[in-house]
Wavefront OBJ file of the C-alpha trace (Angstrom):
o trace
v -166.252 21.246 -38.536
v -168.972 20.791 -36.003
v -170.865 17.983 -38.242
v -167.485 16.021 -38.115
v -167.562 16.218 -34.110
v -167.704 12.562 -32.627
v -171.294 12.255 -31.259
v -170.833 8.655 -29.929
v -169.493 7.312 -26.645
v -167.510 4.747 -28.445
v -163.562 4.780 -28.878
v -162.371 3.715 -32.127
v -158.903 2.846 -31.766
v -155.841 4.196 -34.001
v -154.739 1.764 -36.657
v -151.981 -0.332 -34.420
v -149.502 -2.865 -35.454
v -149.467 -4.642 -31.996
v -151.475 -7.470 -33.073
v -149.657 -8.187 -36.123
v -146.128 -7.899 -34.151
v -147.707 -10.116 -30.929
v -148.861 -12.623 -33.210
v -145.627 -13.108 -35.137
v -143.823 -13.056 -31.791
v -146.162 -15.840 -30.185
v -145.632 -17.956 -33.043
v -142.069 -17.760 -33.145
v -142.133 -18.333 -29.039
v -144.221 -21.245 -30.115
v -141.944 -22.700 -32.226
v -138.886 -22.049 -30.245
v -140.454 -24.263 -27.347
v -140.904 -27.067 -29.791
v -136.990 -26.895 -30.825
v -135.967 -26.163 -27.148
v -138.001 -29.542 -26.086
v -137.947 -31.531 -29.183
v -135.791 -30.151 -32.095
v -136.979 -28.722 -35.400
v -136.098 -27.472 -38.557
v -132.541 -28.709 -38.603
v -132.257 -27.155 -35.021
v -131.108 -29.408 -32.246
v -132.980 -30.366 -29.165
v -132.283 -27.781 -26.315
v -131.613 -24.753 -28.520
v -133.189 -21.915 -26.528
v -132.156 -18.795 -28.165
v -135.396 -19.315 -30.994
v -137.712 -19.451 -27.768
v -135.929 -16.313 -26.077
v -136.461 -14.069 -29.102
v -140.234 -15.165 -29.059
v -140.586 -14.144 -25.587
v -138.714 -10.908 -25.989
v -140.972 -10.055 -28.555
v -144.232 -11.176 -26.651
v -142.975 -8.998 -23.757
v -142.217 -6.191 -25.971
v -145.541 -6.358 -27.514
v -147.277 -6.255 -24.046
v -145.330 -3.206 -22.754
v -145.754 -1.376 -26.234
v -150.031 -2.233 -26.256
v -150.716 -2.052 -22.986
v -148.602 1.416 -22.784
v -151.130 2.729 -25.768
v -154.398 1.583 -23.643
v -153.148 3.182 -20.610
v -152.470 6.535 -22.994
v -156.137 6.173 -24.079
v -157.451 5.991 -20.942
v -155.225 9.140 -19.570
v -156.575 10.860 -22.592
v -160.230 10.525 -21.716
v -161.055 7.703 -24.382
v -162.143 5.108 -21.951
v -165.861 6.728 -21.767
v -168.752 4.950 -19.817
v -169.679 2.743 -22.462
v -165.831 1.746 -23.330
v -165.486 0.705 -19.608
v -168.477 -1.240 -19.671
v -166.720 -3.583 -22.318
v -163.560 -3.220 -21.042
v -165.385 -4.832 -18.001
v -166.912 -7.405 -19.849
v -163.632 -8.471 -21.381
v -161.941 -8.972 -18.153
v -164.550 -11.003 -16.928
v -164.775 -13.041 -19.941
v -160.923 -13.218 -19.486
v -160.696 -14.624 -15.811
v -163.566 -16.982 -16.846
v -161.481 -18.764 -19.468
v -158.364 -19.080 -16.952
v -160.732 -20.763 -14.311
v -161.468 -23.033 -17.251
v -158.004 -23.749 -17.773
v -157.727 -24.497 -14.118
v -160.908 -26.785 -14.108
v -158.927 -29.491 -16.419
v -156.192 -29.920 -13.744
v -158.726 -30.125 -11.214
v -160.338 -32.826 -13.614
v -157.341 -35.144 -13.609
v -156.714 -35.082 -9.934
v -160.256 -35.981 -9.168
v -160.348 -38.198 -11.995
v -157.051 -40.247 -10.450
v -157.789 -39.654 -6.900
v -161.687 -41.162 -7.070
v -161.426 -43.776 -9.994
v -157.530 -44.884 -9.299
v -159.217 -48.389 -8.622
v -160.373 -48.932 -12.392
v -156.775 -47.345 -13.632
v -154.789 -49.342 -15.666
v -152.126 -47.319 -17.130
v -150.311 -49.832 -19.090
v -149.824 -53.591 -19.665
v -146.646 -53.777 -17.251
v -146.775 -56.029 -14.643
v -147.295 -54.104 -11.313
v -148.033 -51.018 -12.853
v -152.381 -51.495 -12.208
v -151.252 -52.701 -8.786
v -149.639 -49.659 -7.859
v -152.554 -47.509 -8.957
v -154.848 -49.628 -6.516
v -153.697 -47.333 -4.124
v -153.998 -43.476 -3.725
v -151.771 -42.076 -4.095
v -149.510 -44.113 -5.894
v -146.898 -46.079 -4.670
v -143.466 -44.523 -4.468
v -145.266 -40.919 -4.376
v -144.706 -38.950 -1.166
v -147.158 -36.034 -1.369
v -146.178 -32.804 0.144
v -147.185 -31.798 3.837
v -150.063 -29.629 3.542
v -149.788 -27.585 6.905
v -146.114 -26.595 6.329
v -145.190 -24.037 3.617
v -148.432 -24.925 1.777
v -150.323 -23.332 4.699
v -147.776 -20.210 5.164
v -148.276 -19.311 1.394
v -152.218 -19.670 1.833
v -152.213 -17.573 4.708
v -150.154 -15.084 2.845
v -152.243 -15.080 0.109
v -155.187 -14.396 1.933
v -153.640 -11.672 3.843
v -152.782 -10.011 0.377
v -156.383 -10.157 -0.861
v -157.026 -8.063 2.404
v -154.479 -5.492 1.625
v -155.605 -4.986 -1.916
v -159.115 -4.660 -0.984
v -157.954 -1.866 1.511
v -155.787 0.003 -1.362
v -159.205 -0.294 -3.492
v -161.420 1.457 -0.935
v -159.041 3.900 -0.013
v -158.471 4.774 -3.768
v -162.295 5.107 -4.002
v -162.562 7.628 -1.008
v -159.627 9.585 -2.438
v -157.183 8.651 0.560
v -154.195 7.829 -2.207
v -151.811 7.341 0.704
v -153.386 4.713 2.180
v -153.881 3.626 -1.404
v -150.000 3.326 -2.236
v -149.339 1.580 1.299
v -151.907 -1.326 0.989
v -150.598 -1.914 -2.767
v -146.996 -1.853 -1.648
v -147.980 -4.270 0.836
v -150.176 -6.560 -1.533
v -146.996 -6.678 -3.906
v -144.692 -7.608 -1.417
v -146.892 -10.622 0.018
v -146.972 -11.712 -3.757
v -143.449 -11.744 -4.057
v -143.066 -13.500 -0.787
v -145.581 -16.054 -1.973
v -143.576 -16.790 -4.992
v -140.437 -17.098 -2.829
v -141.858 -19.590 -0.884
v -143.500 -21.848 -3.630
v -139.814 -21.778 -5.174
v -138.565 -22.881 -1.801
v -141.169 -25.572 -1.628
v -140.315 -26.639 -5.571
v -136.792 -27.025 -4.563
v -137.362 -29.215 -1.522
v -140.023 -31.357 -3.425
v -137.160 -31.823 -6.108
v -134.426 -32.496 -3.602
v -136.248 -34.661 -1.624
v -138.103 -36.471 -4.597
v -141.112 -36.626 -3.020
v -142.535 -37.136 -6.528
v -140.457 -39.899 -8.083
v -140.274 -43.716 -7.575
v -138.425 -46.572 -9.545
v -141.080 -46.802 -12.061
v -141.825 -43.343 -13.268
v -145.262 -44.482 -14.529
v -146.225 -44.591 -10.946
v -145.822 -41.137 -9.806
v -145.259 -39.549 -13.301
v -148.844 -38.555 -13.714
v -149.265 -37.609 -10.024
v -146.311 -35.040 -10.134
v -147.036 -33.631 -13.707
v -150.304 -32.753 -12.625
v -149.167 -31.459 -9.361
v -146.387 -29.109 -10.904
v -148.782 -27.848 -13.613
v -151.567 -26.831 -11.540
v -149.407 -25.465 -8.775
v -147.304 -24.030 -11.370
v -149.610 -22.361 -13.438
v -150.906 -20.732 -10.646
v -147.778 -19.494 -9.409
v -147.132 -18.030 -12.902
v -150.605 -16.268 -12.624
v -148.896 -14.847 -9.194
v -145.887 -13.337 -10.942
v -148.325 -11.793 -13.663
v -150.733 -10.423 -11.107
v -147.908 -9.020 -9.245
v -146.565 -7.229 -12.060
v -149.955 -6.285 -12.761
v -150.233 -4.487 -9.561
v -146.367 -2.893 -9.880
v -147.749 -1.357 -12.987
v -150.774 0.233 -11.027
v -148.469 1.129 -8.202
v -146.403 3.040 -10.781
v -149.348 4.712 -12.100
v -150.572 5.722 -8.810
v -147.450 7.046 -8.015
v -147.427 9.271 -10.985
v -150.678 10.911 -10.212
v -153.205 8.513 -12.242
v -156.095 6.849 -11.460
v -159.113 9.011 -9.677
v -161.915 7.874 -7.266
v -164.407 7.618 -10.265
v -161.731 6.580 -12.987
v -159.587 3.711 -11.998
v -160.665 0.577 -14.238
v -156.950 -0.416 -14.448
v -156.435 -1.051 -10.775
v -159.934 -2.452 -10.583
v -159.346 -5.213 -13.181
v -155.739 -5.823 -11.510
v -157.670 -6.152 -8.038
v -160.366 -8.687 -9.917
v -157.417 -10.824 -11.128
v -155.495 -10.838 -7.879
v -158.681 -12.247 -6.155
v -159.165 -14.891 -8.609
v -155.955 -15.980 -7.955
v -156.655 -16.015 -4.251
v -159.718 -18.145 -4.964
v -157.948 -20.425 -7.242
v -155.131 -21.137 -4.393
v -158.035 -22.009 -1.799
v -159.001 -24.840 -4.531
v -155.713 -25.934 -4.750
v -154.794 -25.869 -1.144
v -157.959 -27.477 -0.011
v -158.189 -30.375 -2.932
v -154.409 -31.115 -4.325
v -152.623 -30.588 -0.650
v -155.287 -31.736 1.783
v -158.146 -33.828 0.800
v -156.892 -35.458 -2.535
v -153.676 -36.984 -1.541
v -155.526 -38.709 1.518
v -158.227 -40.524 -0.224
v -158.055 -44.077 -0.107
l 1 2 3 4 5 6 7 8 9 10 11 12 13 14 15 16 17 18 19 20 21 22 23 24 25 26 27 28 29 30 31 32 33 34 35 36 37 38 39 40 41 42 43 44 45 46 47 48 49 50 51 52 53 54 55 56 57 58 59 60 61 62 63 64 65 66 67 68 69 70 71 72 73 74 75 76 77 78 79 80 81 82 83 84 85 86 87 88 89 90 91 92 93 94 95 96 97 98 99 100 101 102 103 104 105 106 107 108 109 110 111 112 113 114 115 116 117 118 119 120 121 122 123 124 125 126 127 128 129 130 131 132 133 134 135 136 137 138 139 140 141 142 143 144 145 146 147 148 149 150 151 152 153 154 155 156 157 158 159 160 161 162 163 164 165 166 167 168 169 170 171 172 173 174 175 176 177 178 179 180 181 182 183 184 185 186 187 188 189 190 191 192 193 194 195 196 197 198 199 200 201 202 203 204 205 206 207 208 209 210 211 212 213 214 215 216 217 218 219 220 221 222 223 224 225 226 227 228 229 230 231 232 233 234 235 236 237 238 239 240 241 242 243 244 245 246 247 248 249 250 251 252 253 254 255 256 257 258 259 260 261 262 263 264 265 266 267 268 269 270 271 272 273 274 275 276 277 278 279 280 281 282 283 284 285 286 287 288 289
């Protein structure tokens, strides 16, 4: 029996169906999105229920799989060697997310810096419209109104999550709970403000002009960059909420709390990306001539 004992620091996970379930759900969700936008397999455009089924499957997989990871952590399976692997994995994940945002910054720099040579189509007037930046008929979002408030909100949330992390490291669980709760509230506030800003943009038609070729690319790039960041804020808020639940249930110790540490890393990544978005997408690039 002694010879059969584990003699290494690595954790070999038990056989799990979550990768298969998640892959099937993601495939259904992808096809559902195509059906919703274009129609496929005899289903008409705007048919949404296939996407909803796939999304529900993905969410179910996330809850189940990550619950198993939490159980592994609570069971002592996350040894120092395993924790190093988890840290590398989180770092690589954040790096991949950074490269996704690089693509959207790239299109904004491309349009802002080289618009004098831009010809989107042979239609008369389109090339002339792109001789100026922003394109004719496009009114940029005022950077020092709601966007500035959201910047201050997110920067403040970065300080509260750092406070919570430091409190947890020193064993002050009460302060950690307060700091984490404040971070979650600030994250919800950011999302609410951004939703209101989107409503204002759409109702005032800031990115719309009689010729869609003038402002369509500007609006698409803006909504994709800020919207995908907003999605990350929502994911980060859920991440922190789960950590608060674990903390309230007695989880995490000053020595072992990588789940919270990973959430804090992710939240700081969201902070930094927003600073770049605010600086270039809201302030500098719309004003370039």
